[in-house]
N, C-alpha and C positions, 0 to 999 in steps of 0.2 A: 440477314444474309447468312447462309450456311458456311461455317468455317471449314476451310480446306485443310487436309492433313499436311503436316510438314514433311520435308524430305527424309528426316531421321525416322519418322513414323513409317514411311513407305519402305525404307531400307530394312527396318526391323521386321516389318510384315513379310517382305519378300524372303528374307533369310529364314524366318520361322516357317514359312510355307514350304520352302525347299527342304528344310530339315524334316518337317512332318511328312512330306511326300517320300523322301528317302527312307524314313522309318517304316512307312506303310508298305512300300515296295519290298523292303527286306523281310518284314514280317509275313507278307504275302508269299514270298519265295519259301520261307521256312514252313509255312502252313501247307503249301502245295507238296513240299518234300515229305512232310509228316503224313499227310493224307494219302499220298501216293504209295507209301510203303506199308500202310496198315491193311494187310490182307494175309491170310495164312497160306502156307505152301501146300502143294499137292501131297497126298499121303503116299508113303512108301512102305514096303515090307521090311522085315528084319534082314532077309537075304539081300534085298536091294541095298540096304544101308551098309551091310558088311562088304558087299562087292564094291560099292562106291568108295568106302574108306580104304580098303585094301588096294584098289587101283591108284588112289591118290598117293598113298604111302609108297607104293612100288615105283612110282614115277619121280620120287623125290630126289634121291642123291644124284650128284653130277656123275657123268660117265667115268671120269678118271678118279673118283673118290673111292679108292679100294677099301679103306677102313669103314666108310659109311655103308658101302654095298654089303660088306660082311655082316654088319649089324642088321641090315634090312632083312637078310635071310633068316634071322632069328626072331623076328617080330610076329606075334600071333594076336589077332584081335577078334573079340566076340561081342556082338551087340546084345545088350540086356534090356534096353528100354528106349522108346522113341516118343518124344513129345513135340508139339507144334506151337510156335509163337505167333504173334500177330504181324510180323514183319517179314513174311516169306522165309522164315528161319525154321530149321528142324534141329532140335537138340537130341543128339544121339549119345546115350550113356553106354559105355562098353568096358569090358575088362581087357587088359592087354598083358602080354608076356614079352619081355625083351631081355637084354643083358646090360649090366652096368658098364658100358663101354667107356664112359667118360672117366670114371674112377680108375679103370684099368689103364687108360692112356696116360692119365696124369701121373700114375705111379712110375711109368717109364719115360715120361716126357723129357726129363733132363738127359737121360742116357741116350735117347733117340736123337735129340738135338746135338748132343756131343759127338755122336758117331757121324751125323750128317755134316757137322761143322768140320770134322777131320777130313771127310770125303771131299767136301767143297774146297777146302784149302789145298788138299793134295792134288785135285784135278786142275785147280786154277779157275778163277772166276771168269776168265776169257773163254774157256773151252767147255763150260757146263751151263745148263739152263735149268729152269724149274721142272720141266718135263723129265729131264734126265734124273733129277733127284727123286721125283715121284716113282719112276720105274725102279730105281736102285733101292728104295726103302719101303715099297709097298708091302713086301712080305714081313719086314721088321715091325711095321705098324700093326698088321693083321695078327701077327703072333702075340703082340702085347694085348690086343683086344680079346683074343681067344681065351685069355685067363679071366675074363670078366665073369662076375657072379650073376646068376639069373635074377630077374626082377619081375614081380607080378603086382599089378595095381589096377585101379579103375580111373577113368577120366571121362569127361563129357566133351564131345566135339560138336561143332555147329556146321550144318550144311545149309546152303541158301539156294532158293529157286531163282534162276536168272530170268531175264526178260524173254529169252527164247525158249523157256520151259525146261532147260537142262539144270542139273544140280551141281553145285560146287562146294567142296568141303573147305572150310576156313582153317588153315593150319597156322596157328599163332606160334610165336617163338617158344612159349611154354609147352605147347602140345608137341612140337617137334623134339624139344629137349627131353620130354618124358618118354616118347616112343623110342627114341634112340639112346636111351639110358644115360643122359647127361652129356652126350657127345657134342651138342651145340655149345654148351657151356665150356667144354674143353677147347673147342675151336676158338671161342672168344678169349679164353685165357691164353691160348697160344698166340693170338693176334697181339695181345698186350705184353707178351714176353719180350723184354729188351736185353736181358742178360742170361747167360747160362753158367753153371758152376763146373769148371774143369780143373780137377786136382786141387780143389780148395781156392781157386782164384776166379774172379768174376770176368767173364768175357762178353764184351758188348757185341750184340748181333742186330742192334736196332737198324743199322744201315745196310745190312746184308739182305737186300730185297729178294734176290733169287733163292737164297736159303729159306727164308721165312715163307715165301709163296709156295715153294715146293713141298714143304712140310704141311702147310695149312690145306693144300689141295687134296691131301690124302684123307682128310676128314671133313671135306667141304660140303656145304649145302648151297647150291647155286641156282636151283630152278624152282624155288617156291616163293610165294608172295604172302607176307604176313598181313596185308591189307584185307579188310572185309570186302568180299565181292559185291559188286553193284547189282542190285536186284530189280531196279526200276527200268522203265523204258527210256528212250533217248532224251525225252524232254525232262523227266525227273532227274536223269543222270546228269544232264547239262546243268540244271539248277543246283543239284547237289554239289557238283564240281565248282560252280560259281560261288556257292556259299562257303565251301572249304577254302577256296582261294582268297575270298574276302577276309575270312577269319585269319588265315595264315599271313596275309600281307598287312592287315591293319589292326586286327584285334589282339593277336598274340604279341606279348611283350609291349602292348600299348604303342604299336608302331604308328598309329594314327597321330600321335603327338609330333612326329617328324613333319607330317603334312601341315598341322596347325602352326607349328613354329615357322616352317618355310613360307606358308601363306602370309603370316605376319610380316616376315622380312620382305617378301615381294611387294606387299601393299605399302610398307614403309618406304622402300626404294622408289616405288612409283609416285607416291604422294610428294616426297621431298624433291624428286627430279622434276615433277610437274610444276611445283612452285618455282624452282630455278628456271625451268624452261619458259614459263609464262613471263616472269620478270625479265629475263634476258631477251626473249623474243620481242617483247614490247619495246625495250630500249633500242634494239637493233632496228626494228621496224620504224620507230619514230625518227631515228637518225637518218635512215635511208629516205624516208618520205620528206623530211625537212631538206635534205640535200637535193632531192629531185625537184621540189617545188621552189625552194629559196636559194639553193646553191650553198647552204651553210654546212658546216662541219665536214669539209672535204677530206681531212685526214681520218677522222672517225669513220666516215663513209667507206674509205678505201680499206680500213681495217675490217669493217663489217662485211664487205664484199669478199675479202680473203677468207674470213671466218666461215661464211656461208659456202664458199667454194670448196674448202677443205672438208668441212663436216658433211656436206651433202654428197661429196664425191668419194668418200671412203666408207667401208663397212663399219657398222657400230661395234662389231666384235673386235676388229683391229684397233679401233679407237680405245676400247676398254683395255685391251692388253697394253697399249702404249701408255695410256694414262696411269695404269697401276704399276706395271713392271718397270717402265722407263722413268716416269716422273715422280710418282708418289711413294712407291715401295722403298726407295732409298731414304725418303724422309720419315719412314716408319708410320705412315698414315694407313689406318686399317682398311680392309677390303670393302666394308660397307660404305664408308665415306667415299672411297674411290669410285664405287659403282654409282652412287648418287651424283657425284660430280660429272662422271662420264655421260650418264643418261640425261642429266639436266642440260649439259652443253649440247648434246646431240638433239634433244627435243627443241631447245631454244632456236636452232637454225630453221627448223620447219615451222615453228610457231611464228617466227619473224616474217617469213614469206606469206603465211596465211594472214597475219594481221596487216601486213603492208598491202596485200591485195584488198582487204576489207576497207582500209582507210582510203585507198585510191578510188574505191568504188563510190565513196560519198561525194556528192556533187560539190564542186569548188565553191559554188555560191553559198554553201553552208558556212564555210570558213569566212568568207567576205561578210556575211550577215552577222556573224559573231563579232568580228572586228569592228563593224560599224556600230555595234551596241556598246562598244567601249571595252570589250574583253581582250585580254592579252592573247598572244598565240597559244601558250600552254593552257590558259583557261578555255579557249575555244576548242582545243583538242580534247580536253578532259570532259567538258560539259556538253559539247555538241557532236563532235566527230566520233569519239570513241564509243559512246552508247549506240550510235547507228551502225558503226563498223562491227561491234560485238555481235549484234543480232545477225548480221550478214555472214559472219565467219564462224558462228557457233557450231554448225554441223561439221565444218572442216576441223575445228579445234577438238571436237568430240572424237572424231576419227583419229586425230593425232594422239590423243590420250589413250585410245584403245591400242594403237600401234605401240605406244610407249609401254603400256602394261605388258604386252606380249614380248617386246624386245628385252625386257628385264630378265627373260629366261636364260639369256647367255651369261648372266652374272656368275653362274657356277664355274665358268672357265677360270675365274681368278679365286675360286674357293669360297664364294659367298653361299651360305646355306639357305638358298631361296626355295621357292616351291618346286622348281625343276630339280634342284639338287636333292630335295627330300625324296622325290620319286626315284631318282637314281640310287640313293642310299638304300631305300627299301628293296629295290631290284637287286642290289649287290648282296643283300642279306638273304632274301628268299629265292633268288635265281628265277624269279617270275618276271616275264617281260610285259605280258598283257595288262594285268591288274593295276600295278602302280603307274604305268605310263598313261593308260587310258584314264585313270582317276585324275591325274594331273591335267590332262587335256580337258576333261569335263569341268574341272574347277575353273580353269582359264575361261572356258566357254560361258559358264555361269556368271563370272565376274563381268565379262564383256556384255552379256545380256542385261545385267543389272545396270551397268554404266550407260548402255544405250537407252534403257527405259528412263533413267534419271534425266538424260539429255532431252528426251522427248517431252517429259513433264516440264522441264525448264523452258523449252521452246514454246509450249502451249501457254505457259504463264506470260511469256514475253509478248505473244500475240494478243493475249487478253489485255495486257497493259497498253497496247497500241490503240485498242478501241476505247 
């Protein structure tokens, strides 16, 4: 007779298959993205390249950035060479002339900030805003930049052909800083400036937001994106964005470890609570059945009825909060144990009614037959009634265990680092809602599918044993 695979073998095979399927899907997405981008861009002339770059640079500074607009008027760009890549990219080599505005501004930075600080304190913080400071000091900044030395150098810019056929020049931070003579570096330095030197003493301006904003906006770059433009169609763009989000949420800084750790905690809570629930549920069910049939254990039966009424009549989250914050936290019992106790007690109430229904469904003649054979009441229940009842209630028990697995997701309300909490943690780091929350939902779904499959296999084996 052919040997049937064990449950552990089946679980291992299912997990490995899901992991393999996930890997194939991810590699397929990466391959589609790779193949979708592998095509050269349309050819352009030197004149078209110069016009494209000059238009891009002309639209760069913010409307109120007086210092930046002054530098823009001194930028001259000439294209010297054009080459084409395999990813709809055009590499444009050019010479450029500009002025060293960054060094000129840094030379007078402390003086300008000192004057702005005096003006700010004189006018009063309540009666002045950042725009007023920009208007008051735009000439001062421009005069400082006018002393800048000319700069002449070469650089290579990259233009991309977009899905609609238009061209877009990629302006990296390094490119913008070069074309504007180091002014972007000066802006970043100004952003990081927390103190100014006034007459030999350090003055803290870290919290003077109006002053700092007003000065930074005079050399600001507000309307350019340093991200590489998307060149593919909507499908490739969507797949690319999905791949980026996946990397950002799970691969970067090994954030997938939060998921693994949370999954382990969820399974541990579910497993321990399931054991408590089954044990407690059987005890309550036997007590109630014994009382219903024999009138025994009246006090225990009353306690069991009160237990069932309270647990089934209140939300599990409220039970969790009461058990931890009211009962167990003052005793310094940790959160994991509190979650296990709560979900175990909650599950026990539902298991009790499921098992009681299964026991009551067994014909009373079965008990009489067992007693006539000389078996005691406990022996009759264990050997005759329980096996038959178990087969009858197995689908309902499996459904209860599935519900229990999903109910553990509220454990994060008391700070347990379960699977749900891991998704919320990743979300708080990456500010991404879709990827971590959907990933958690998919993992719960996979676990439910596996548990349902295992129950189906167990039912099949029980049916075979009947034959």
